[in-house]
Structure formats: structure tokens, C-alpha cells
C-alpha positions in Angstrom: -9.7 6.0 -30.7 -13.1 4.5 -29.4 -11.5 1.1 -29.5 -8.7 2.2 -27.1 -11.2 3.7 -24.6 -13.3 0.6 -24.6 -10.2 -1.6 -24.2 -9.1 0.6 -21.3 -12.4 0.3 -19.6 -12.4 -3.4 -20.0 -8.9 -3.8 -18.7 -9.7 -1.5 -15.7 -12.9 -3.6 -14.8 -10.8 -6.8 -14.9 -8.2 -5.5 -12.7 -10.2 -4.2 -10.0 -12.7 -6.9 -9.8 -10.7 -9.1 -7.7 -10.5 -6.2 -5.0 -14.3 -6.6 -4.1 -13.6 -10.2 -3.3 -10.4 -9.5 -1.3 -11.5 -7.0 1.1 -14.1 -9.1 2.9 -11.5 -12.1 3.0 -8.7 -9.8 4.6 -8.0 -11.2 8.2 -9.3 -9.1 11.2 -6.9 -8.9 14.1 -8.6 -10.5 17.2 -9.3 -8.2 20.0 -7.3 -8.4 23.4 -10.3 -9.9 25.1 -10.4 -12.7 22.2 -6.8 -13.3 22.7 -7.1 -13.5 26.6 -10.1 -16.0 25.9 -8.0 -18.0 23.6 -5.1 -18.3 26.3 -7.8 -19.3 28.8 -9.1 -22.0 26.5 -5.4 -23.3 26.0 -5.2 -23.3 29.9 -8.5 -25.2 30.1 -7.2 -27.8 27.9 -4.2 -28.1 30.2 -6.1 -28.3 33.5 -5.4 -31.6 35.4 -8.0 -33.9 36.8 -7.4 -32.6 40.1 -8.5 -29.2 39.2 -5.0 -27.7 39.0 -2.7 -26.2 36.4 0.4 -28.2 36.9 -0.4 -29.2 40.5 0.5 -25.5 41.5 -1.6 -23.1 43.7 0.2 -20.0 41.9 -0.7 -21.2 38.4 -4.3 -22.2 39.2 -4.9 -18.9 41.0 -3.8 -17.0 37.9 -6.1 -19.2 35.8 -9.0 -18.3 37.9 -8.1 -14.6 38.1 -7.8 -14.4 34.3 -11.0 -16.3 33.9 -12.7 -13.8 36.0 -11.2 -10.9 34.3 -12.5 -12.0 31.1 -16.0 -12.3 32.5 -16.2 -16.0 32.9 -17.3 -17.9 35.8 -14.3 -19.6 37.7 -16.8 -21.9 39.1 -17.2 -23.6 35.7 -13.4 -24.4 35.5 -13.3 -28.2 35.4 -11.0 -28.9 32.6 -11.8 -30.9 29.4 -12.9 -34.0 31.3 -15.2 -32.4 34.0 -12.9 -33.3 36.8 -12.4 -31.5 39.8 -12.9 -27.8 39.8 -10.0 -25.2 40.0 -11.7 -23.6 43.0 -11.9 -27.0 44.9 -8.2 -27.6 44.2 -7.3 -24.1 45.7 -9.1 -24.8 48.8 -7.1 -27.9 49.4 -3.8 -26.4 48.2 -4.3 -23.5 50.4 -3.8 -25.7 53.5 -0.4 -26.8 52.4 0.8 -23.1 52.2 -0.9 -21.6 55.0 2.4 -20.2 56.4 3.4 -18.6 53.1 2.1 -15.0 53.0 2.8 -14.8 49.1 0.7 -17.8 48.3 -2.1 -17.2 51.0 -2.4 -13.5 49.8 -2.8 -14.9 46.2 -5.2 -17.4 47.2 -7.4 -14.6 48.8 -7.1 -12.7 45.5 -8.2 -15.6 43.4 -11.1 -16.3 45.7 -12.4 -12.7 45.7 -11.9 -12.6 42.0 -14.4 -15.6 41.8 -17.0 -13.9 43.7 -16.3 -15.9 46.9 -15.8 -14.9 50.4 -12.3 -15.4 51.8 -13.4 -15.5 55.4 -15.8 -18.5 54.5 -14.0 -20.3 51.6 -14.9 -24.0 51.7 -14.8 -24.0 55.5 -11.6 -22.0 55.7 -10.9 -18.4 56.6 -8.0 -17.4 54.3 -8.2 -13.8 55.5 -7.5 -14.9 59.3 -4.6 -16.9 57.9 -3.3 -14.0 56.1 -3.4 -11.5 59.0 -2.0 -13.9 61.5 1.2 -13.9 59.3 1.8 -10.2 60.1 4.5 -9.3 62.7 3.2 -6.1 64.4 6.9 -5.1 65.5 8.6 -5.3 61.9 5.6 -4.9 59.7 6.6 -7.9 57.9 4.0 -10.5 56.5 5.7 -14.1 56.8 9.4 -14.0 56.0 9.0 -10.3 54.9 10.2 -11.0 51.2 8.9 -8.5 48.5 6.6 -11.0 47.0 5.3 -12.2 50.4 4.8 -8.3 51.5 3.3 -7.4 48.3 0.6 -10.2 47.9 -0.4 -9.8 51.6 -1.2 -6.1 50.9 -2.9 -6.9 47.9 -5.2 -9.6 49.3 -6.1 -7.2 52.2 -7.0 -4.3 49.8 -9.1 -6.7 47.7 -10.8 -7.9 50.9 -11.6 -4.3 51.9 -9.4 -4.8 55.2 -7.2 -2.2 56.4 -3.5 -2.4 55.7 -1.2 -2.0 58.6 1.1 1.2 57.9 4.0 -0.8 59.2 3.6 -3.3 56.4 3.8 -0.4 53.9 6.8 1.0 55.5 8.4 -2.5 55.5 7.7 -2.9 51.7 9.1 0.5 50.7 12.3 -0.1 53.0 13.0 -3.0 50.6 13.3 -0.7 47.5 16.9 -0.5 46.2 18.9 2.7 45.4 18.0 2.7 41.7 14.2 2.3 42.3 14.0 -1.5 41.9 12.9 -4.2 44.2 14.6 -7.6 44.4 13.1 -10.8 45.6 14.7 -10.9 49.0 14.2 -9.6 52.6 16.7 -6.7 52.1 17.5 -4.0 49.4 20.4 -5.0 47.1 23.0 -3.0 45.3 21.6 -0.9 42.3 21.5 -3.0 39.2 20.6 -6.3 41.1 16.9 -5.7 41.4 14.4 -7.2 38.8 11.3 -6.2 37.0 9.1 -8.7 38.4 9.7 -7.9 42.0 9.5 -4.0 41.2 6.3 -4.5 39.4 4.5 -6.5 42.0 5.8 -4.1 44.7 4.4 -1.0 43.0 1.1 -2.8 42.4 0.7 -3.4 46.1 1.7 0.2 47.2 -0.5 1.8 44.7 -3.4 -0.5 45.6 -3.0 0.6 49.1 -3.0 4.2 48.1 0.8 4.8 48.5 2.1 6.6 45.5 5.4 7.7 47.1 7.7 5.3 45.3 6.0 5.3 41.9 8.3 8.0 40.0 11.6 6.1 40.9 10.2 2.8 40.6 8.7 3.5 37.1 11.9 5.1 36.2 13.7 1.9 36.9 11.3 -0.1 34.9 11.9 2.2 31.8 15.4 1.4 31.9 14.8 -2.2 31.5 12.6 -2.0 28.4 14.1 -3.6 25.4 14.1 -2.7 21.7 11.1 -5.0 21.0 8.9 -3.2 23.5 9.1 -6.0 26.1 10.6 -6.5 29.4 13.3 -8.9 30.7 13.6 -10.2 34.1 16.7 -8.2 34.3 18.3 -6.0 31.7 21.7 -7.1 32.3 24.4 -9.2 30.3 25.6 -10.8 33.3 23.8 -14.0 32.4 23.7 -13.4 28.7 22.0 -11.2 26.5 18.7 -10.2 28.1 15.4 -11.2 26.5 11.9 -10.2 27.1 9.3 -12.9 28.1 5.5 -13.3 28.7 5.8 -13.4 32.4 7.7 -10.2 32.8 5.8 -8.3 30.2 2.6 -9.4 31.9 3.4 -8.2 35.4 5.1 -4.9 34.2 2.0 -4.2 32.1 -0.1 -4.6 35.1 1.9 -2.4 37.2 2.0 0.3 34.6 -1.9 0.2 34.5 -2.2 0.2 38.2 0.1 3.4 38.5 -1.9 5.2 35.9 0.3 4.7 33.1 -0.8 3.9 29.3 1.4 1.0 28.2 0.8 2.0 24.7 2.0 5.5 25.0 5.1 6.9 23.3 6.7 7.1 26.8 6.5 3.3 27.1 7.3 2.6 23.4 10.3 1.7 21.5 9.7 2.9 17.9 6.3 1.3 17.1 6.7 -1.6 19.6 5.6 -1.7 23.3 4.9 -4.3 25.9 1.2 -4.8 24.6 2.3 -5.5 20.9 5.0 -7.7 22.2 2.4 -9.8 24.1 -0.1 -9.9 21.0 3.0 -11.0 18.8 4.0 -13.8 21.0 0.9 -15.8 21.2 0.8 -19.2 19.4 -2.1 -20.1 17.2 -3.5 -22.4 20.0 -3.7 -19.4 22.3 -0.6 -20.5 24.2 2.6 -18.7 25.2 6.2 -19.8 25.6 9.2 -18.7 27.4 12.1 -17.7 25.2 13.6 -20.9 23.7 11.1 -23.1 25.1 7.8 -24.7 23.8 4.3 -23.2 24.8 3.5 -24.2 28.1 0.7 -23.5 30.8 3.1 -21.9 33.4 4.0 -19.3 31.1 0.4 -18.8 29.6 -1.2 -18.5 33.0 0.1 -14.9 33.7 -1.2 -13.5 30.3 -5.0 -13.2 30.2 -5.3 -10.6 33.0 -2.6 -8.5 31.5 -4.1 -8.5 28.1 -7.2 -7.4 29.8 -5.3 -4.6 31.7 -6.4 -5.9 35.1 -3.9 -5.6 37.8 -4.0 -7.5 41.0 -6.9 -6.7 43.4 -8.8 -4.7 40.7 -12.6 -5.3 40.6 -13.9 -7.8 38.1 -17.4 -9.1 37.2 -17.5 -12.7 35.9 -20.8 -13.9 34.9 -22.5 -16.4 36.7 -22.5 -19.8 35.0 -20.7 -18.3 31.8 -18.3 -21.0 30.7 -15.1 -21.0 28.6 -15.6 -22.8 25.2 -14.1 -26.5 25.1 -13.0 -25.9 21.4 -9.4 -26.3 22.5 -10.0 -29.5 24.3 -8.4 -32.7 22.5 -10.8 -35.1 20.6 -11.6 -38.1 22.6 -9.7 -41.2 21.3 -11.9 -43.6 19.1 -13.1 -46.5 20.7 -12.5 -49.9 19.5 -15.1 -51.0 16.8 -17.6 -53.4 17.9 -17.5 -54.9 14.3 -14.1 -55.8 14.5 -13.3 -59.6 13.4 -13.6 -61.9 16.4 -10.8 -63.9 15.1 -7.6 -62.3 15.8 -5.0 -61.8 12.8 -1.6 -63.5 13.7 1.3 -61.2 13.8 4.9 -62.1 13.4 6.6 -62.6 16.7 8.5 -59.3 17.5 12.3 -59.6 17.5 13.5 -58.9 21.0 15.6 -55.6 21.3 17.9 -54.5 23.9 15.5 -52.4 25.9 11.7 -52.3 26.2 9.9 -49.9 23.9 7.7 -47.4 25.7 4.0 -47.3 24.8 3.9 -43.7 25.0 6.2 -40.9 23.8 6.1 -38.3 26.6 7.4 -34.7 26.0 8.7 -32.8 29.0 6.6 -29.8 29.5 8.1 -27.0 31.8 6.3 -25.9 34.7 8.7 -23.8 36.2 10.8 -20.9 35.2 13.8 -22.0 32.8 17.1 -22.2 35.0 18.8 -20.1 32.4 16.7 -17.0 33.5 18.9 -15.2 36.1 17.7 -15.6 39.8 18.8 -14.2 42.9 17.6 -17.3 44.9 18.3 -20.2 42.6 16.9 -22.6 44.9 13.5 -21.1 44.8 13.4 -22.2 41.0 12.2 -25.8 40.6 13.7 -27.5 37.5 11.5 -30.4 37.4 7.9 -30.7 36.5 5.7 -31.2 39.7 3.6 -34.4 39.8 0.4 -33.9 38.2 -1.5 -35.1 41.3 -0.7 -35.9 44.9 1.2 -33.3 46.7 0.6 -29.7 46.2 3.1 -27.5 45.0 3.8 -24.6 47.5 4.7 -22.2 44.8 7.3 -20.3 46.9 7.5 -16.9 44.9 11.0 -16.3 43.9 12.3 -13.9 41.2 11.3 -16.4 38.8 8.0 -17.4 40.3 5.7 -14.6 39.0 2.3 -14.5 40.3 -0.4 -13.1 37.9 -2.4 -9.8 38.9 -5.6 -10.8 40.3 -8.7 -8.7 39.7 -11.4 -8.6 42.4 -15.1 -7.8 42.7 -14.6 -5.6 45.9 -13.5 -2.0 46.0 -9.9 -1.1 44.9 -7.7 1.8 44.8 -7.1 1.4 41.2 -8.8 3.3 38.5 -11.2 1.9 36.0 -9.8 -0.6 33.6 -9.1 0.5 30.1 -11.5 -2.1 28.7 -14.7 -2.9 30.2 -14.7 -6.9 30.6 -18.0 -6.9 32.7 -20.3 -7.1 30.0 -18.0 -8.1 27.0 -19.4 -10.8 24.6 -17.4 -12.9 22.4 -18.0 -13.8 18.8 -18.5 -17.4 19.3 -15.2 -18.0 21.3 -13.6 -19.0 18.1 -10.5 -17.2 19.2 -8.9 -20.5 20.3 -7.5 -21.2 17.0 -6.2 -17.7 16.5 -2.6 -16.7 17.0 -0.3 -13.8 16.1 -0.7 -14.6 12.7 -4.2 -13.8 12.5 -3.8 -10.1 13.3 -2.7 -7.2 11.2 0.4 -7.3 9.2 3.4 -5.0 9.5 3.3 -4.1 5.8 0.6 -3.1 3.3 -2.6 -5.1 3.2 -2.9 -7.4 0.2 -6.0 -5.5 -1.5 -3.8 -2.1 -1.3 -1.1 -3.8 -2.9 -3.1 -5.4 -5.5 -4.8 -1.9 -6.3 -1.4 -0.2 -6.7 -0.5 -2.9 -9.1 -3.5 -2.8 -11.1 -3.2 1.1 -11.4 0.2 0.8 -12.6 -1.1 -1.8 -15.1 -3.7 0.4 -16.4 -1.7 3.4 -16.8 0.9 1.3 -18.7 -1.7 -0.1 -21.2 -3.4 3.2 -21.6 -0.2 5.0 -22.1 1.1 2.6 -24.7 -2.1 2.8 -26.6 -1.9 6.5 -26.7 1.9 6.5 -27.9 0.8 3.9 -30.4 -2.0 6.2 -31.7 0.1 9.3 -31.8 3.2 8.1 -33.4 4.1 9.9 -36.5 2.3 8.8 -39.6 -0.9 7.7 -38.0 -4.1 9.2 -39.5 
């Protein structure tokens, strides 16, 4: 009997000892701030020498806005090679789009998020440019499109300027019968609106203190949510099965926060999935995001950081002066030629000529515009070629596929406080650049729990067998 007790105790100790080592080793899911930082580090590595992200004002502004939302100083954004700063690029790029209300409004948002003055930004008065685009008679800004109208209103709110009542009336007049908005300058039939236009319109009206369209607008967005918790551009089978994407997820998440909704509540969930869990799951191990069916790219990633931090456009943010992103995601410099190399060249065989020259570099196309497979109302607004990394500035005409990320601002706003205080957030060494969705929690039981269950069963089996053996007939 004593032998059985001792043997059982020893077995229990051997089976449970690994648990003491397994618990500390279990992975801890990164926070949303760490995820946002990892995405920003991915973008920093993608920043061009001219200071831009893909030569685009819109993407660069999103980069600036997300950086400020995470508490970093946008003035430090000089890429991996200490090239031109992102703010310097925005100053030049804003001149090329001075007649574009959406682009000008977004530039205003980025400057304010960075702690700058849009009336005196590198010798430019962006706010004056924006107000000059307002048509007093119609209330329209620029061409009067949903994005133009919305970003103009958001820019004015962020700058603390009065929003003309006619501008709000004009934006509300663009709402479709089903509560949606589309990209264009007039309402469209029910079912032809899109989540992106609807989200930005709701954000603009809410920022200006007009909540009259919230109910029907949010109702439309709810009808668009997919089973994975995310949002597509349009929940329609006209262009094939709908799929959620990080761009749509980001702007809808921000619209929900702006309207005072909890994006993780049961009302905005499909089973255990919601738009937040969808964004978390979609992040790559290098911090980047990809449009469905495509590789990770800066265009898609640029819209995500502010959304992960629950920062809608024109919400106040508080970057820390001089605080820079880690360059951990930057590529290592190529090794230089060794100075000890032999001075005598080693002859190599004469290459056999081929039919065509062999390129010295293998280049991989990187998308910088929304995939053309995504349904659009104005197809011509969706570039299908990657813009040149330097030279001409891309004007970023916001079509239904050119989504602009929500921009936080350090000035007063009509939005409530963000659900996460990013003003004084600190990072654990900025190591999140190497974390992806595989660094988080699992959908099943943790390994230590499974091991404990197995160990318990093993212990019961051994002890039970021992007792049976002891109590069998004939044993003394």
C-alpha cells in the first residue's frame, strides 16, 4: 500500500513539473497599441526617400495621423535612411492638390495631428485654401462629393473653425434611401452605396455635432457586416462574393467609435467575431496588412494604426515631442566590399549569350492603389499602376476605393474621449514589429491547460490501476 502511495506521488510530481516551466513561456497577446506600433514600423520601413508613402499625400497623411495617435512625434518620420521628412513631403504635395477639398482637408488633419498650425504650415495657409473651396450657394466644398464634403468638414472641426450649416445640409442631402452614402455628388439607389463613404460621412457629421443621420446610417452599416466580423466595401454579390478588408474595417471601426458605439459589443459582433478581432487577426508578423488576395503593402496598412487605437478623424491626440518609432523593421544595410579582397581578379568563364539580357534586380510589383477587383462606382478613380516613388506627387483623388484614414487632432473636438489613452502610453521596448496575429491568443485551450488535463487523466489511470491490482481477489 505504501509503495502505491509513494509511486503515485512521484508520478504526480513528474507529470506536473513541466507546467511550472510552460506557464511563463506561454505567449502573451500584443496590445492594440503594440499592434498599431508594429504597423507604423512597417510603414517607416516603406517610407520613400522623398518622405512619402508611395508618393501619395493620402497615405502619407495617414502615416502621420497614425503616428501621432500612437504618441510618437511625426516630425521624426524620416524613413530608414534619414531622408526627407513626411511633413516636408506633405507641404509640397499639398500644393499639387490645392483645388481638391478631400486632399486639402486631409492635409489639414495631418498637420494638426502633428501639432502644427494649418494656417502657417511651411509657409502655406492650408485652412484658407480649404475655406476658399466652399460654395456658399450650394454648400458644397470643391466638387461636392461625399469624401470632399466630409474631409472639408473634418478639417474645419479639427482646426476649431465654424462649419457652415449649408455644408452639413449638403452632406446630408447625399445620403441614400437605405441610409448609406456613395462616393458621388448625388444620392444613388438603395444597395448602391458603400461602407467607406457612409463611414466618413457619419464621422464628419458627428464631429460637427449633427447626429440626425446616425440611426439610419449605422443601421445600414450593420447590414453590411460579414460573418467574420469585418466589413466589405459593399455587401453585394454583384462583383462576386463580398470580403472584408482592412481599409473598410478601419474606417467603419472609427465611424462606430465616433458615433459612440462599442465596436466590440454584442450588437456589432457575429458570434465571437467583430471588426476589432478581424483587424487583429489580419496583421502579418512584420506588422503589415494585405488586401484580400494580395501581398502586404503600405497602401492597405496606412489606414489601420489609428483604427486600432480607436481614433476617428479630428479626434485630439497627444504625440510626445521627439519620441521616434523604432527602426527595428528597417532592412539591414548591405555589406560593403571587403578591403581584404584579393587584388588579382579571378577569371570567370565567358558567359554564354542568351536571347535577352538578365535583369540585375528582381522587382516585385507592390500595389499602391486599391485592387481593381474591388467594386467601384467611379472606376477611373482607382489607379491600377504603382505611382513613381519620386517626382510627381500623386493627387489621391478619393474614390470609393481611395479610403482616407481617420485623423486625430490636438485641438478640441466633438468626439468623446478615446477608449484608450494613447497620450502617455509607453511601449515595452517597441519589439512589437516582429509580432503578428500568431503572437496572440489561440482560439482553443492554452497548451498548459491541455497538459494539466492530460496529466490528471494519466494520474487517475495509474492510481486506479494500482488500486484494482491491490484489491483483486486473493491478494492479502
